[in-house]
Structures are given as structure tokens and as C-alpha cells.
PDB file of N, CA, C and O in Angstrom, chain B, residues numbered from 101:
ATOM      1  N   UNK B 101     116.075  86.166   4.417  1.00  0.00           N
ATOM      2  CA  UNK B 101     117.017  84.917   3.679  1.00  0.00           C
ATOM      3  C   UNK B 101     116.417  84.692   5.380  1.00  0.00           C
ATOM      4  O   UNK B 101     115.585  85.284   6.067  1.00  0.00           O
ATOM      5  N   UNK B 102     117.590  83.181   5.663  1.00  0.00           N
ATOM      6  CA  UNK B 102     117.064  81.847   7.346  1.00  0.00           C
ATOM      7  C   UNK B 102     118.050  82.035   7.681  1.00  0.00           C
ATOM      8  O   UNK B 102     119.200  82.084   7.244  1.00  0.00           O
ATOM      9  N   UNK B 103     117.460  82.164   8.654  1.00  0.00           N
ATOM     10  CA  UNK B 103     118.456  82.536  10.320  1.00  0.00           C
ATOM     11  C   UNK B 103     118.039  81.426  10.932  1.00  0.00           C
ATOM     12  O   UNK B 103     117.250  81.508  11.874  1.00  0.00           O
ATOM     13  N   UNK B 104     118.607  79.983  10.390  1.00  0.00           N
ATOM     14  CA  UNK B 104     118.750  78.535  11.265  1.00  0.00           C
ATOM     15  C   UNK B 104     119.466  79.471  13.525  1.00  0.00           C
ATOM     16  O   UNK B 104     120.244  80.389  13.783  1.00  0.00           O
ATOM     17  N   UNK B 105     118.642  78.554  14.439  1.00  0.00           N
ATOM     18  CA  UNK B 105     119.638  78.395  15.748  1.00  0.00           C
ATOM     19  C   UNK B 105     119.914  77.015  15.487  1.00  0.00           C
ATOM     20  O   UNK B 105     119.409  76.318  14.607  1.00  0.00           O
ATOM     21  N   UNK B 106     121.287  76.497  16.863  1.00  0.00           N
ATOM     22  CA  UNK B 106     121.668  75.974  17.391  1.00  0.00           C
ATOM     23  C   UNK B 106     121.877  75.904  18.508  1.00  0.00           C
ATOM     24  O   UNK B 106     122.387  76.889  19.041  1.00  0.00           O
ATOM     25  N   UNK B 107     121.476  74.343  19.577  1.00  0.00           N
ATOM     26  CA  UNK B 107     122.394  74.096  21.097  1.00  0.00           C
ATOM     27  C   UNK B 107     121.393  75.404  22.002  1.00  0.00           C
ATOM     28  O   UNK B 107     120.215  75.752  22.088  1.00  0.00           O
ATOM     29  N   UNK B 108     122.542  75.739  22.473  1.00  0.00           N
ATOM     30  CA  UNK B 108     121.822  76.510  23.229  1.00  0.00           C
ATOM     31  C   UNK B 108     121.011  78.483  22.950  1.00  0.00           C
ATOM     32  O   UNK B 108     120.334  79.299  23.576  1.00  0.00           O
ATOM     33  N   UNK B 109     121.741  78.327  21.527  1.00  0.00           N
ATOM     34  CA  UNK B 109     121.679  79.625  21.056  1.00  0.00           C
ATOM     35  C   UNK B 109     120.443  79.240  20.526  1.00  0.00           C
ATOM     36  O   UNK B 109     119.982  80.170  19.864  1.00  0.00           O
ATOM     37  N   UNK B 110     119.408  77.850  20.547  1.00  0.00           N
ATOM     38  CA  UNK B 110     117.948  77.223  19.972  1.00  0.00           C
ATOM     39  C   UNK B 110     117.538  78.020  21.095  1.00  0.00           C
ATOM     40  O   UNK B 110     117.025  79.138  21.053  1.00  0.00           O
ATOM     41  N   UNK B 111     117.876  77.182  22.317  1.00  0.00           N
ATOM     42  CA  UNK B 111     117.012  77.522  23.668  1.00  0.00           C
ATOM     43  C   UNK B 111     117.469  78.908  24.470  1.00  0.00           C
ATOM     44  O   UNK B 111     117.126  79.004  25.649  1.00  0.00           O
ATOM     45  N   UNK B 112     117.782  79.348  24.220  1.00  0.00           N
ATOM     46  CA  UNK B 112     117.634  81.121  23.888  1.00  0.00           C
ATOM     47  C   UNK B 112     116.257  82.121  23.940  1.00  0.00           C
ATOM     48  O   UNK B 112     115.668  82.858  24.731  1.00  0.00           O
ATOM     49  N   UNK B 113     116.134  81.505  22.183  1.00  0.00           N
ATOM     50  CA  UNK B 113     116.147  82.746  21.810  1.00  0.00           C
ATOM     51  C   UNK B 113     114.683  81.442  21.494  1.00  0.00           C
ATOM     52  O   UNK B 113     113.750  82.116  21.057  1.00  0.00           O
ATOM     53  N   UNK B 114     114.423  80.538  21.543  1.00  0.00           N
ATOM     54  CA  UNK B 114     113.232  80.302  21.466  1.00  0.00           C
ATOM     55  C   UNK B 114     112.946  79.446  20.333  1.00  0.00           C
ATOM     56  O   UNK B 114     112.119  78.621  20.719  1.00  0.00           O
ATOM     57  N   UNK B 115     113.413  79.139  18.403  1.00  0.00           N
ATOM     58  CA  UNK B 115     112.879  78.924  18.054  1.00  0.00           C
ATOM     59  C   UNK B 115     114.843  78.037  16.894  1.00  0.00           C
ATOM     60  O   UNK B 115     116.027  78.114  16.564  1.00  0.00           O
ATOM     61  N   UNK B 116     113.802  77.493  16.897  1.00  0.00           N
ATOM     62  CA  UNK B 116     115.240  76.374  15.608  1.00  0.00           C
ATOM     63  C   UNK B 116     115.704  77.207  13.908  1.00  0.00           C
ATOM     64  O   UNK B 116     116.726  77.148  13.225  1.00  0.00           O
ATOM     65  N   UNK B 117     114.566  77.835  13.757  1.00  0.00           N
ATOM     66  CA  UNK B 117     114.871  79.225  12.816  1.00  0.00           C
ATOM     67  C   UNK B 117     113.588  80.226  12.433  1.00  0.00           C
ATOM     68  O   UNK B 117     112.501  80.413  12.979  1.00  0.00           O
ATOM     69  N   UNK B 118     114.328  80.878  11.037  1.00  0.00           N
ATOM     70  CA  UNK B 118     112.850  82.131  11.149  1.00  0.00           C
ATOM     71  C   UNK B 118     113.799  82.347   9.604  1.00  0.00           C
ATOM     72  O   UNK B 118     114.809  82.085   8.952  1.00  0.00           O
ATOM     73  N   UNK B 119     112.490  83.055   9.705  1.00  0.00           N
ATOM     74  CA  UNK B 119     112.727  83.958   8.060  1.00  0.00           C
ATOM     75  C   UNK B 119     112.727  85.324   8.258  1.00  0.00           C
ATOM     76  O   UNK B 119     111.700  85.994   8.372  1.00  0.00           O
ATOM     77  N   UNK B 120     114.380  85.952   8.322  1.00  0.00           N
ATOM     78  CA  UNK B 120     114.638  87.659   8.154  1.00  0.00           C
ATOM     79  C   UNK B 120     114.376  88.113   7.229  1.00  0.00           C
ATOM     80  O   UNK B 120     114.260  87.505   6.165  1.00  0.00           O
ATOM     81  N   UNK B 121     114.161  89.702   7.455  1.00  0.00           N
ATOM     82  CA  UNK B 121     114.185  90.368   6.472  1.00  0.00           C
ATOM     83  C   UNK B 121     114.936  90.992   6.507  1.00  0.00           C
ATOM     84  O   UNK B 121     114.707  91.752   5.567  1.00  0.00           O
ATOM     85  N   UNK B 122     115.828  91.303   6.970  1.00  0.00           N
ATOM     86  CA  UNK B 122     117.620  92.828   6.882  1.00  0.00           C
ATOM     87  C   UNK B 122     118.731  93.408   5.984  1.00  0.00           C
ATOM     88  O   UNK B 122     119.056  92.827   4.949  1.00  0.00           O
ATOM     89  N   UNK B 123     119.413  94.757   6.454  1.00  0.00           N
ATOM     90  CA  UNK B 123     118.699  95.942   5.009  1.00  0.00           C
ATOM     91  C   UNK B 123     121.026  95.709   6.828  1.00  0.00           C
ATOM     92  O   UNK B 123     121.837  96.408   7.435  1.00  0.00           O
ATOM     93  N   UNK B 124     120.868  95.113   6.725  1.00  0.00           N
ATOM     94  CA  UNK B 124     122.472  94.797   7.188  1.00  0.00           C
ATOM     95  C   UNK B 124     123.657  93.955   6.653  1.00  0.00           C
ATOM     96  O   UNK B 124     123.898  92.836   7.105  1.00  0.00           O
ATOM     97  N   UNK B 125     124.308  94.474   5.777  1.00  0.00           N
ATOM     98  CA  UNK B 125     125.197  94.242   5.054  1.00  0.00           C
ATOM     99  C   UNK B 125     125.913  92.855   5.099  1.00  0.00           C
ATOM    100  O   UNK B 125     126.163  91.920   4.339  1.00  0.00           O
ATOM    101  N   UNK B 126     126.164  93.331   6.773  1.00  0.00           N
ATOM    102  CA  UNK B 126     127.433  91.838   6.543  1.00  0.00           C
ATOM    103  C   UNK B 126     126.593  90.750   8.072  1.00  0.00           C
ATOM    104  O   UNK B 126     125.451  91.153   8.293  1.00  0.00           O
ATOM    105  N   UNK B 127     126.930  89.838   8.789  1.00  0.00           N
ATOM    106  CA  UNK B 127     126.638  89.471   9.465  1.00  0.00           C
ATOM    107  C   UNK B 127     126.926  89.955  11.100  1.00  0.00           C
ATOM    108  O   UNK B 127     126.625  89.346  12.127  1.00  0.00           O
ATOM    109  N   UNK B 128     127.505  91.059  10.972  1.00  0.00           N
ATOM    110  CA  UNK B 128     126.903  91.026  12.414  1.00  0.00           C
ATOM    111  C   UNK B 128     126.595  92.393  12.441  1.00  0.00           C
ATOM    112  O   UNK B 128     126.957  93.077  13.398  1.00  0.00           O
ATOM    113  N   UNK B 129     126.075  92.790  11.660  1.00  0.00           N
ATOM    114  CA  UNK B 129     124.730  94.274  11.167  1.00  0.00           C
ATOM    115  C   UNK B 129     123.518  92.957  11.572  1.00  0.00           C
ATOM    116  O   UNK B 129     122.839  92.943  12.599  1.00  0.00           O
ATOM    117  N   UNK B 130     123.482  91.722  10.268  1.00  0.00           N
ATOM    118  CA  UNK B 130     122.210  90.669  11.395  1.00  0.00           C
ATOM    119  C   UNK B 130     122.684  91.013  12.897  1.00  0.00           C
ATOM    120  O   UNK B 130     122.802  92.234  12.793  1.00  0.00           O
ATOM    121  N   UNK B 131     122.912  90.811  13.774  1.00  0.00           N
ATOM    122  CA  UNK B 131     123.197  90.313  15.056  1.00  0.00           C
ATOM    123  C   UNK B 131     122.926  91.676  15.539  1.00  0.00           C
ATOM    124  O   UNK B 131     121.856  91.850  16.122  1.00  0.00           O
ATOM    125  N   UNK B 132     123.487  92.371  15.432  1.00  0.00           N
ATOM    126  CA  UNK B 132     123.001  92.961  16.105  1.00  0.00           C
ATOM    127  C   UNK B 132     121.169  94.172  15.659  1.00  0.00           C
ATOM    128  O   UNK B 132     120.520  94.665  16.581  1.00  0.00           O
ATOM    129  N   UNK B 133     120.740  94.367  14.070  1.00  0.00           N
ATOM    130  CA  UNK B 133     119.374  93.932  14.196  1.00  0.00           C
ATOM    131  C   UNK B 133     118.323  92.812  14.949  1.00  0.00           C
ATOM    132  O   UNK B 133     117.104  92.913  15.084  1.00  0.00           O
ATOM    133  N   UNK B 134     119.217  91.721  15.386  1.00  0.00           N
ATOM    134  CA  UNK B 134     118.999  90.888  15.811  1.00  0.00           C
ATOM    135  C   UNK B 134     118.524  91.096  17.432  1.00  0.00           C
ATOM    136  O   UNK B 134     117.672  90.555  18.137  1.00  0.00           O
ATOM    137  N   UNK B 135     119.482  92.113  17.635  1.00  0.00           N
ATOM    138  CA  UNK B 135     119.236  91.498  19.177  1.00  0.00           C
ATOM    139  C   UNK B 135     118.475  93.178  19.530  1.00  0.00           C
ATOM    140  O   UNK B 135     118.383  93.853  20.555  1.00  0.00           O
ATOM    141  N   UNK B 136     118.090  93.347  18.290  1.00  0.00           N
ATOM    142  CA  UNK B 136     117.330  94.971  19.227  1.00  0.00           C
ATOM    143  C   UNK B 136     115.731  94.124  18.861  1.00  0.00           C
ATOM    144  O   UNK B 136     115.155  94.820  19.698  1.00  0.00           O
ATOM    145  N   UNK B 137     115.417  93.878  18.711  1.00  0.00           N
ATOM    146  CA  UNK B 137     114.413  93.192  18.671  1.00  0.00           C
ATOM    147  C   UNK B 137     113.779  92.878  20.289  1.00  0.00           C
ATOM    148  O   UNK B 137     112.951  93.499  20.954  1.00  0.00           O
ATOM    149  N   UNK B 138     114.341  91.991  20.493  1.00  0.00           N
ATOM    150  CA  UNK B 138     113.908  91.532  22.273  1.00  0.00           C
ATOM    151  C   UNK B 138     114.900  90.844  23.374  1.00  0.00           C
ATOM    152  O   UNK B 138     115.599  89.909  22.983  1.00  0.00           O
ATOM    153  N   UNK B 139     114.968  91.165  24.408  1.00  0.00           N
ATOM    154  CA  UNK B 139     116.128  90.969  25.812  1.00  0.00           C
ATOM    155  C   UNK B 139     116.494  89.297  24.675  1.00  0.00           C
ATOM    156  O   UNK B 139     117.591  89.145  24.137  1.00  0.00           O
ATOM    157  N   UNK B 140     115.376  88.289  24.534  1.00  0.00           N
ATOM    158  CA  UNK B 140     115.975  86.936  24.563  1.00  0.00           C
ATOM    159  C   UNK B 140     116.719  87.036  23.115  1.00  0.00           C
ATOM    160  O   UNK B 140     117.225  85.940  22.875  1.00  0.00           O
ATOM    161  N   UNK B 141     116.905  87.757  22.309  1.00  0.00           N
ATOM    162  CA  UNK B 141     117.461  87.778  21.328  1.00  0.00           C
ATOM    163  C   UNK B 141     119.574  88.497  21.677  1.00  0.00           C
ATOM    164  O   UNK B 141     120.770  88.384  21.409  1.00  0.00           O
ATOM    165  N   UNK B 142     118.546  89.162  22.416  1.00  0.00           N
ATOM    166  CA  UNK B 142     120.076  90.391  23.461  1.00  0.00           C
ATOM    167  C   UNK B 142     121.700  88.608  23.750  1.00  0.00           C
ATOM    168  O   UNK B 142     122.857  88.263  23.514  1.00  0.00           O
ATOM    169  N   UNK B 143     120.026  88.097  24.572  1.00  0.00           N
ATOM    170  CA  UNK B 143     121.032  87.050  25.868  1.00  0.00           C
ATOM    171  C   UNK B 143     121.586  85.716  24.830  1.00  0.00           C
ATOM    172  O   UNK B 143     122.008  84.583  25.064  1.00  0.00           O
ATOM    173  N   UNK B 144     121.415  86.258  23.984  1.00  0.00           N
ATOM    174  CA  UNK B 144     121.907  84.203  22.702  1.00  0.00           C
ATOM    175  C   UNK B 144     122.627  85.230  21.805  1.00  0.00           C
ATOM    176  O   UNK B 144     123.099  84.702  20.798  1.00  0.00           O
ATOM    177  N   UNK B 145     122.814  86.425  21.893  1.00  0.00           N
ATOM    178  CA  UNK B 145     123.887  86.142  20.965  1.00  0.00           C
ATOM    179  C   UNK B 145     124.720  87.860  21.867  1.00  0.00           C
ATOM    180  O   UNK B 145     125.447  88.563  21.166  1.00  0.00           O
ATOM    181  N   UNK B 146     124.424  88.304  23.518  1.00  0.00           N
ATOM    182  CA  UNK B 146     126.062  88.816  24.246  1.00  0.00           C
ATOM    183  C   UNK B 146     126.850  88.966  24.475  1.00  0.00           C
ATOM    184  O   UNK B 146     127.420  89.968  24.908  1.00  0.00           O
ATOM    185  N   UNK B 147     127.298  87.526  24.151  1.00  0.00           N
ATOM    186  CA  UNK B 147     128.978  86.854  23.793  1.00  0.00           C
ATOM    187  C   UNK B 147     129.561  86.725  22.242  1.00  0.00           C
ATOM    188  O   UNK B 147     128.862  85.823  21.779  1.00  0.00           O
ATOM    189  N   UNK B 148     130.143  86.997  21.575  1.00  0.00           N
ATOM    190  CA  UNK B 148     129.920  86.938  20.352  1.00  0.00           C
ATOM    191  C   UNK B 148     131.624  86.192  20.086  1.00  0.00           C
ATOM    192  O   UNK B 148     132.005  85.734  19.009  1.00  0.00           O
ATOM    193  N   UNK B 149     132.140  86.219  20.895  1.00  0.00           N
ATOM    194  CA  UNK B 149     133.472  85.131  20.817  1.00  0.00           C
ATOM    195  C   UNK B 149     132.433  83.677  21.722  1.00  0.00           C
ATOM    196  O   UNK B 149     132.697  82.701  21.019  1.00  0.00           O
ATOM    197  N   UNK B 150     131.679  83.293  22.618  1.00  0.00           N
ATOM    198  CA  UNK B 150     131.183  82.287  21.943  1.00  0.00           C
ATOM    199  C   UNK B 150     130.511  81.263  21.489  1.00  0.00           C
ATOM    200  O   UNK B 150     130.078  80.164  21.836  1.00  0.00           O
ATOM    201  N   UNK B 151     130.606  82.519  19.924  1.00  0.00           N
ATOM    202  CA  UNK B 151     129.153  81.667  18.808  1.00  0.00           C
ATOM    203  C   UNK B 151     130.258  81.832  17.658  1.00  0.00           C
ATOM    204  O   UNK B 151     131.314  82.462  17.587  1.00  0.00           O
ATOM    205  N   UNK B 152     129.295  80.684  16.476  1.00  0.00           N
ATOM    206  CA  UNK B 152     130.282  80.859  15.566  1.00  0.00           C
ATOM    207  C   UNK B 152     129.425  80.979  14.471  1.00  0.00           C
ATOM    208  O   UNK B 152     128.260  80.739  14.787  1.00  0.00           O
ATOM    209  N   UNK B 153     129.580  81.255  13.339  1.00  0.00           N
ATOM    210  CA  UNK B 153     128.009  81.640  11.981  1.00  0.00           C
ATOM    211  C   UNK B 153     129.166  80.427  10.799  1.00  0.00           C
ATOM    212  O   UNK B 153     130.335  80.045  10.734  1.00  0.00           O
ATOM    213  N   UNK B 154     127.624  80.224   9.942  1.00  0.00           N
ATOM    214  CA  UNK B 154     128.253  79.840   9.044  1.00  0.00           C
ATOM    215  C   UNK B 154     127.800  80.881   8.015  1.00  0.00           C
ATOM    216  O   UNK B 154     128.006  81.981   8.528  1.00  0.00           O
ATOM    217  N   UNK B 155     127.317  81.012   6.888  1.00  0.00           N
ATOM    218  CA  UNK B 155     127.142  81.856   5.382  1.00  0.00           C
ATOM    219  C   UNK B 155     126.571  80.213   4.427  1.00  0.00           C
ATOM    220  O   UNK B 155     127.312  79.308   4.042  1.00  0.00           O
ATOM    221  N   UNK B 156     125.120  80.305   4.281  1.00  0.00           N
ATOM    222  CA  UNK B 156     125.388  79.221   2.995  1.00  0.00           C
ATOM    223  C   UNK B 156     126.032  78.238   3.360  1.00  0.00           C
ATOM    224  O   UNK B 156     126.459  77.433   2.532  1.00  0.00           O
ATOM    225  N   UNK B 157     126.218  78.109   4.563  1.00  0.00           N
ATOM    226  CA  UNK B 157     126.880  76.289   4.909  1.00  0.00           C
ATOM    227  C   UNK B 157     128.326  76.744   5.002  1.00  0.00           C
ATOM    228  O   UNK B 157     129.048  76.071   4.267  1.00  0.00           O
ATOM    229  N   UNK B 158     128.645  77.216   5.345  1.00  0.00           N
ATOM    230  CA  UNK B 158     130.359  77.499   5.366  1.00  0.00           C
ATOM    231  C   UNK B 158     130.810  78.415   6.362  1.00  0.00           C
ATOM    232  O   UNK B 158     130.406  79.526   6.706  1.00  0.00           O
ATOM    233  N   UNK B 159     131.802  77.640   6.767  1.00  0.00           N
ATOM    234  CA  UNK B 159     132.268  79.160   7.580  1.00  0.00           C
ATOM    235  C   UNK B 159     132.624  79.798   7.885  1.00  0.00           C
ATOM    236  O   UNK B 159     133.752  79.896   7.401  1.00  0.00           O
ATOM    237  N   UNK B 160     132.299  80.953   8.918  1.00  0.00           N
ATOM    238  CA  UNK B 160     132.515  82.548   8.906  1.00  0.00           C
ATOM    239  C   UNK B 160     132.284  83.577   9.393  1.00  0.00           C
ATOM    240  O   UNK B 160     131.668  83.726  10.449  1.00  0.00           O
ATOM    241  N   UNK B 161     132.694  84.357   8.773  1.00  0.00           N
ATOM    242  CA  UNK B 161     133.712  85.350  10.408  1.00  0.00           C
ATOM    243  C   UNK B 161     132.231  86.527  10.972  1.00  0.00           C
ATOM    244  O   UNK B 161     131.313  86.450  10.155  1.00  0.00           O
ATOM    245  N   UNK B 162     132.126  86.860  11.374  1.00  0.00           N
ATOM    246  CA  UNK B 162     131.123  88.245  11.720  1.00  0.00           C
ATOM    247  C   UNK B 162     131.283  89.243  10.754  1.00  0.00           C
ATOM    248  O   UNK B 162     130.276  89.939  10.882  1.00  0.00           O
ATOM    249  N   UNK B 163     132.041  89.759   9.772  1.00  0.00           N
ATOM    250  CA  UNK B 163     132.096  90.753   9.116  1.00  0.00           C
ATOM    251  C   UNK B 163     132.037  90.016   7.839  1.00  0.00           C
ATOM    252  O   UNK B 163     132.574  90.562   6.876  1.00  0.00           O
ATOM    253  N   UNK B 164     131.441  88.797   7.657  1.00  0.00           N
ATOM    254  CA  UNK B 164     130.764  88.742   6.081  1.00  0.00           C
ATOM    255  C   UNK B 164     130.553  88.892   5.653  1.00  0.00           C
ATOM    256  O   UNK B 164     129.409  88.643   6.032  1.00  0.00           O
ATOM    257  N   UNK B 165     130.322  89.495   4.060  1.00  0.00           N
ATOM    258  CA  UNK B 165     129.443  90.468   3.468  1.00  0.00           C
ATOM    259  C   UNK B 165     127.569  89.753   3.412  1.00  0.00           C
ATOM    260  O   UNK B 165     127.389  89.626   2.201  1.00  0.00           O
ATOM    261  N   UNK B 166     127.052  89.569   3.694  1.00  0.00           N
ATOM    262  CA  UNK B 166     124.938  88.940   3.184  1.00  0.00           C
ATOM    263  C   UNK B 166     124.974  89.194   2.404  1.00  0.00           C
ATOM    264  O   UNK B 166     124.198  88.336   1.982  1.00  0.00           O
ATOM    265  N   UNK B 167     125.475  90.273   0.717  1.00  0.00           N
ATOM    266  CA  UNK B 167     125.149  90.447   0.145  1.00  0.00           C
ATOM    267  C   UNK B 167     124.600  88.815  -1.122  1.00  0.00           C
ATOM    268  O   UNK B 167     125.558  88.101  -1.417  1.00  0.00           O
ATOM    269  N   UNK B 168     122.830  88.267  -1.892  1.00  0.00           N
ATOM    270  CA  UNK B 168     123.173  87.764  -1.734  1.00  0.00           C
ATOM    271  C   UNK B 168     123.242  85.808  -1.196  1.00  0.00           C
ATOM    272  O   UNK B 168     123.303  84.792  -1.888  1.00  0.00           O
ATOM    273  N   UNK B 169     123.206  85.968  -0.024  1.00  0.00           N
ATOM    274  CA  UNK B 169     123.176  84.565   0.895  1.00  0.00           C
ATOM    275  C   UNK B 169     121.256  84.623   1.215  1.00  0.00           C
ATOM    276  O   UNK B 169     120.438  85.542   1.202  1.00  0.00           O
ATOM    277  N   UNK B 170     121.166  83.189   1.470  1.00  0.00           N
ATOM    278  CA  UNK B 170     120.642  82.606   1.062  1.00  0.00           C
ATOM    279  C   UNK B 170     120.057  82.474   2.819  1.00  0.00           C
ATOM    280  O   UNK B 170     118.964  82.845   3.248  1.00  0.00           O
ATOM    281  N   UNK B 171     121.035  81.914   3.485  1.00  0.00           N
ATOM    282  CA  UNK B 171     121.454  81.302   4.837  1.00  0.00           C
ATOM    283  C   UNK B 171     122.693  81.600   6.019  1.00  0.00           C
ATOM    284  O   UNK B 171     123.918  81.685   5.932  1.00  0.00           O
ATOM    285  N   UNK B 172     121.666  81.718   7.222  1.00  0.00           N
ATOM    286  CA  UNK B 172     122.879  82.053   8.212  1.00  0.00           C
ATOM    287  C   UNK B 172     123.438  81.384   9.481  1.00  0.00           C
ATOM    288  O   UNK B 172     122.457  80.913  10.056  1.00  0.00           O
ATOM    289  N   UNK B 173     124.078  81.231   9.888  1.00  0.00           N
ATOM    290  CA  UNK B 173     123.286  79.647  10.853  1.00  0.00           C
ATOM    291  C   UNK B 173     124.569  80.012  12.447  1.00  0.00           C
ATOM    292  O   UNK B 173     125.784  80.205  12.488  1.00  0.00           O
ATOM    293  N   UNK B 174     123.515  79.955  13.492  1.00  0.00           N
ATOM    294  CA  UNK B 174     124.187  80.831  14.009  1.00  0.00           C
ATOM    295  C   UNK B 174     124.764  79.733  15.733  1.00  0.00           C
ATOM    296  O   UNK B 174     123.984  79.597  16.675  1.00  0.00           O
ATOM    297  N   UNK B 175     125.901  79.252  15.731  1.00  0.00           N
ATOM    298  CA  UNK B 175     126.172  77.864  16.734  1.00  0.00           C
ATOM    299  C   UNK B 175     126.869  77.839  17.881  1.00  0.00           C
ATOM    300  O   UNK B 175     127.709  78.694  17.600  1.00  0.00           O
ATOM    301  N   UNK B 176     127.128  77.497  18.932  1.00  0.00           N
ATOM    302  CA  UNK B 176     128.047  76.824  19.730  1.00  0.00           C
ATOM    303  C   UNK B 176     130.147  76.125  19.656  1.00  0.00           C
ATOM    304  O   UNK B 176     130.535  74.985  19.402  1.00  0.00           O
ATOM    305  N   UNK B 177     130.950  77.320  19.974  1.00  0.00           N
ATOM    306  CA  UNK B 177     132.089  75.937  18.539  1.00  0.00           C
ATOM    307  C   UNK B 177     131.589  74.890  19.219  1.00  0.00           C
ATOM    308  O   UNK B 177     130.935  74.722  20.248  1.00  0.00           O
ATOM    309  N   UNK B 178     132.442  73.721  17.719  1.00  0.00           N
ATOM    310  CA  UNK B 178     132.001  72.281  18.443  1.00  0.00           C
ATOM    311  C   UNK B 178     133.433  71.182  19.159  1.00  0.00           C
ATOM    312  O   UNK B 178     134.255  71.842  19.795  1.00  0.00           O
ATOM    313  N   UNK B 179     133.552  70.552  19.123  1.00  0.00           N
ATOM    314  CA  UNK B 179     133.892  70.026  20.283  1.00  0.00           C
ATOM    315  C   UNK B 179     134.198  67.979  19.201  1.00  0.00           C
ATOM    316  O   UNK B 179     133.459  67.141  18.684  1.00  0.00           O
ATOM    317  N   UNK B 180     135.539  68.135  19.400  1.00  0.00           N
ATOM    318  CA  UNK B 180     135.199  67.079  18.762  1.00  0.00           C
ATOM    319  C   UNK B 180     135.876  65.866  19.262  1.00  0.00           C
ATOM    320  O   UNK B 180     136.735  66.317  20.020  1.00  0.00           O
ATOM    321  N   UNK B 181     135.959  64.740  19.262  1.00  0.00           N
ATOM    322  CA  UNK B 181     135.846  63.517  19.575  1.00  0.00           C
ATOM    323  C   UNK B 181     135.696  62.047  19.178  1.00  0.00           C
ATOM    324  O   UNK B 181     135.627  61.177  20.046  1.00  0.00           O
TER     325      UNK B 181
END
């Protein structure tokens, strides 16, 4: 699947996107796999309360299933104005 990173998440990881092979069944499981990769991922995903996630371009929770998903995006909460 394609994993996209935005704003400070992208800055901490150093990539705007990457192709990821995963055995995770939920977004939370994917996050745990990414955290285990190296310190920059651990830093980016240290506080999940400071992150939002979209699955196939729809806002989702971290317990969202990954079956059939093509894209997961991580980004900080947005403010309007």
C-alpha cells in the first residue's frame, strides 16, 4: 500500500510517501510496524493523539481495518480559518 506523510510527520520521517508491505490488519498495527523500523518513525508516531489518519482518502480511526486499502495518510490535525 501507499503510505503518505504530511507536515511535520513528513519532516520527521524525511519522506513524503513510500510503498509499504505490511501484515498489519489495522492502522494501529501499521503504525507499530513503522515505529519498529527506526528512530525517525518512532519520533513521528510518538503521540498518536497529535495525529489524524485517512484511509483511501477518508478520515478514519487508528482501529480502522486495512483489508483492501490502497492508501493510508498521516497528518496533524488541521485548523480552519
